[in-house]
C-alpha positions as CSV (number, residue, x, y, z in Angstrom):
1,M,-27.0,17.9,16.5
2,K,-26.0,15.2,19.0
3,F,-22.4,15.5,17.7
4,F,-22.3,19.2,18.2
5,L,-23.8,18.9,21.7
6,T,-21.1,16.4,22.6
7,L,-18.5,18.8,21.2
8,S,-20.0,21.6,23.3
9,R,-19.8,19.5,26.4
10,I,-16.1,18.6,25.8
11,I,-15.2,22.2,25.2
12,D,-17.1,23.2,28.4
13,N,-15.2,20.5,30.3
14,I,-11.8,21.9,29.0
15,N,-12.6,25.4,30.0
16,T,-14.0,24.4,33.4
17,K,-10.8,22.5,34.3
18,V,-8.6,25.3,33.1
19,G,-10.7,27.9,34.9
20,R,-10.6,26.0,38.2
21,A,-6.9,25.5,37.9
22,V,-6.4,29.2,37.2
23,I,-8.4,30.1,40.3
24,W,-5.4,28.8,42.4
25,L,-3.2,31.3,40.6
26,T,-4.9,34.0,42.5
27,L,-3.6,32.6,45.7
28,V,-0.2,32.1,44.2
29,V,-0.1,35.8,43.1
30,V,-1.0,36.9,46.6
31,L,1.7,34.7,48.1
32,V,4.4,35.9,45.6
33,S,3.4,39.5,46.1
34,A,3.3,39.3,49.8
35,T,6.6,37.4,50.1
36,N,8.4,39.8,47.8
37,A,7.1,42.8,49.6
38,V,8.1,41.4,53.0
39,I,11.7,40.5,51.8
40,R,12.1,43.9,50.2
41,K,11.0,45.8,53.3
42,V,12.7,43.6,55.9
43,F,16.0,42.6,54.1
44,N,16.1,45.4,51.5
45,V,16.5,42.7,48.8
46,S,14.4,42.5,45.6
47,S,14.5,41.1,42.1
48,N,12.9,42.0,38.8
49,A,12.2,38.3,38.3
50,W,9.7,38.2,41.2
51,L,8.0,41.4,39.9
52,E,7.8,40.0,36.4
53,L,6.5,36.7,37.8
54,Q,3.6,38.7,39.3
55,W,2.9,40.2,35.9
56,Y,3.0,36.8,34.2
57,L,0.5,35.4,36.7
58,F,-1.9,38.3,36.4
59,G,-1.8,37.7,32.6
60,A,-2.4,34.1,33.0
61,I,-5.4,34.7,35.3
62,F,-6.9,37.3,32.9
63,L,-6.3,35.3,29.6
64,L,-6.7,31.7,30.6
65,A,-9.9,32.3,32.6
66,A,-11.7,34.2,29.8
67,G,-13.2,31.1,28.3
68,Y,-14.3,29.9,31.7
69,T,-15.8,33.3,32.5
70,F,-17.7,33.3,29.2
71,L,-19.0,29.8,30.0
72,R,-20.4,31.0,33.3
73,N,-21.9,34.1,31.7
74,E,-19.9,36.4,34.0
75,H,-18.6,38.8,31.4
76,V,-20.0,42.3,31.6
77,R,-23.1,42.6,29.3
78,V,-24.9,45.7,28.1
79,D,-28.5,44.3,27.9
80,V,-30.5,47.5,28.2
81,L,-32.1,47.0,24.8
82,S,-32.1,43.2,24.5
83,Q,-33.9,42.7,27.7
84,K,-37.0,44.2,26.1
85,F,-37.1,41.5,23.5
86,S,-38.4,38.0,23.7
87,K,-35.9,35.2,24.9
88,R,-35.7,33.8,21.3
89,T,-34.8,37.2,19.9
90,Q,-32.2,37.6,22.7
91,I,-30.6,34.3,21.7
92,K,-30.6,35.4,18.0
93,I,-28.7,38.5,19.0
94,E,-26.3,36.3,20.9
95,I,-25.7,34.2,17.8
96,F,-25.1,37.5,15.8
97,G,-22.7,38.8,18.4
98,V,-20.6,35.5,18.5
99,L,-20.5,35.3,14.7
100,F,-19.7,38.9,13.8
101,F,-17.9,40.3,16.9
102,L,-16.5,37.5,19.1
103,F,-15.1,35.3,16.4
104,P,-13.5,38.0,14.1
105,A,-11.9,39.9,17.0
106,C,-10.6,36.7,18.9
107,G,-9.6,35.0,15.6
108,L,-7.6,38.1,14.6
109,I,-5.7,38.4,17.9
110,F,-5.1,34.6,18.0
111,W,-3.6,34.6,14.5
112,L,-1.5,37.7,15.0
113,S,-0.2,36.5,18.3
114,L,1.2,33.2,17.0
115,P,4.2,34.8,15.1
116,F,4.6,37.2,18.1
117,F,5.1,34.2,20.4
118,Y,7.1,32.1,17.9
119,E,9.7,34.8,17.3
120,S,10.1,35.3,21.0
121,L,10.6,31.5,21.4
122,V,13.2,31.2,18.5
123,L,15.2,34.2,19.6
124,H,15.1,33.1,23.3
125,E,13.9,36.6,24.1
126,L,14.7,37.8,27.6
127,S,13.3,40.7,29.7
128,S,15.1,44.0,29.1
129,N,15.2,44.4,32.9
130,T,18.2,43.2,34.9
131,G,17.5,39.7,36.3
132,G,14.2,39.5,34.4
133,L,12.6,36.4,33.0
134,I,12.3,34.9,29.5
135,R,9.4,36.4,27.5
136,W,8.0,33.6,25.4
137,P,5.8,32.0,28.3
138,A,4.0,35.3,28.7
139,K,3.5,35.6,25.0
140,L,2.2,32.1,24.7
141,L,-0.6,32.9,27.1
142,I,-2.1,35.2,24.4
143,P,-2.9,32.5,21.8
144,I,-3.8,30.0,24.4
145,G,-6.1,32.4,26.2
146,F,-7.9,33.6,23.0
147,G,-8.0,30.0,21.7
148,L,-10.0,28.9,24.8
149,L,-12.3,32.0,24.4
150,I,-12.9,31.0,20.7
151,L,-13.7,27.4,21.8
152,A,-16.1,28.8,24.5
153,G,-17.7,30.8,21.7
154,V,-18.2,27.7,19.6
155,S,-19.8,25.9,22.6
156,H,-22.1,28.9,23.3
157,L,-23.1,29.1,19.6
158,I,-24.1,25.4,19.7
159,K,-26.1,25.9,22.8
160,C,-27.8,29.0,21.3
161,V,-28.9,26.9,18.2
162,G,-29.9,24.1,20.5
163,F,-32.1,26.5,22.5
164,L,-33.8,27.7,19.3
165,M,-34.4,24.1,18.3
166,G,-35.9,23.4,21.8
167,I,-33.3,20.9,22.9
168,C,-31.1,23.0,25.2
169,P,-31.8,25.2,28.3
170,D,-31.2,28.9,28.1
171,P,-27.4,29.4,27.5
172,T,-27.5,33.0,28.7
173,A,-28.9,32.1,32.1
174,R,-26.3,32.7,34.8
175,S,-25.3,29.9,37.1
176,H,-26.8,30.1,40.6
177,G,-23.9,28.1,42.0
178,K,-21.0,29.5,44.0
179,S,-18.7,32.1,42.5
180,A,-15.1,31.4,41.7
181,E,-14.0,33.3,44.8
182,E,-16.4,31.2,47.0
183,E,-15.2,28.0,45.4
184,L,-11.6,29.0,46.2
185,A,-12.4,29.9,49.8
186,D,-14.2,26.6,50.3
187,E,-11.3,24.7,48.8
188,I,-8.8,26.5,51.0
189,R,-11.0,25.9,54.1
190,R,-11.4,22.2,53.2
191,I,-7.6,21.8,52.9
192,A,-7.0,23.6,56.2
193,E,-9.5,21.5,57.9
194,Q,-7.9,18.3,56.6
195,D,-4.5,19.5,57.7
196,A,-5.8,20.3,61.1
197,R,-7.3,16.7,61.4
198,D,-4.0,15.2,60.2
199,A,-2.1,17.3,62.7
200,A,-4.4,16.2,65.5
201,Q,-4.1,12.5,64.5
202,N,-0.3,12.8,64.5
203,I,-0.3,14.3,68.0
204,T,-2.7,11.6,69.3
205,S,-0.4,8.9,67.7
206,K,2.7,10.3,69.3
207,G,0.9,10.5,72.7
208,R,0.2,6.9,72.6
């Protein structure tokens, strides 16, 4: 079991790093969208490439963060019935759901998306819109996103079994830490404060 718990930690680490990186795409989407809107309104200039870039980034946020969201137990759950059962029964329901719903659905989408992406890559598929982007990066997001979600499911399954064996905490308990939005806000504030300090030091140095 020690091997599987180590594997679970590795998977969680991968999804955590990907999820935290994807958090920044939210800021990038806002900047791209705002810049495109301002240029279009002020200069009456626009490009399908910028619009499609927004779609790609939205897709990346949704797909790449799926595993991270599952890791943090932030996906929507319908627990009206399962809440009435004991915690061990709830964990058994989790195992059943992962084995018979999560894995089959995600595995099927992952498998079918591989030739979908490969064909686009080989054919150098371009957008049908004038000035649009190449298509394969967007299609590559599908197998990567569902692959990460499958890995998150494997990790969750290991922790569920570990809980039933009495060697793991409750894997369905939600983290009481900061949300992704709060983490992003804190990171932006930290960078802004650091920039302000650097600017103040530069001004002081020039004054001397």
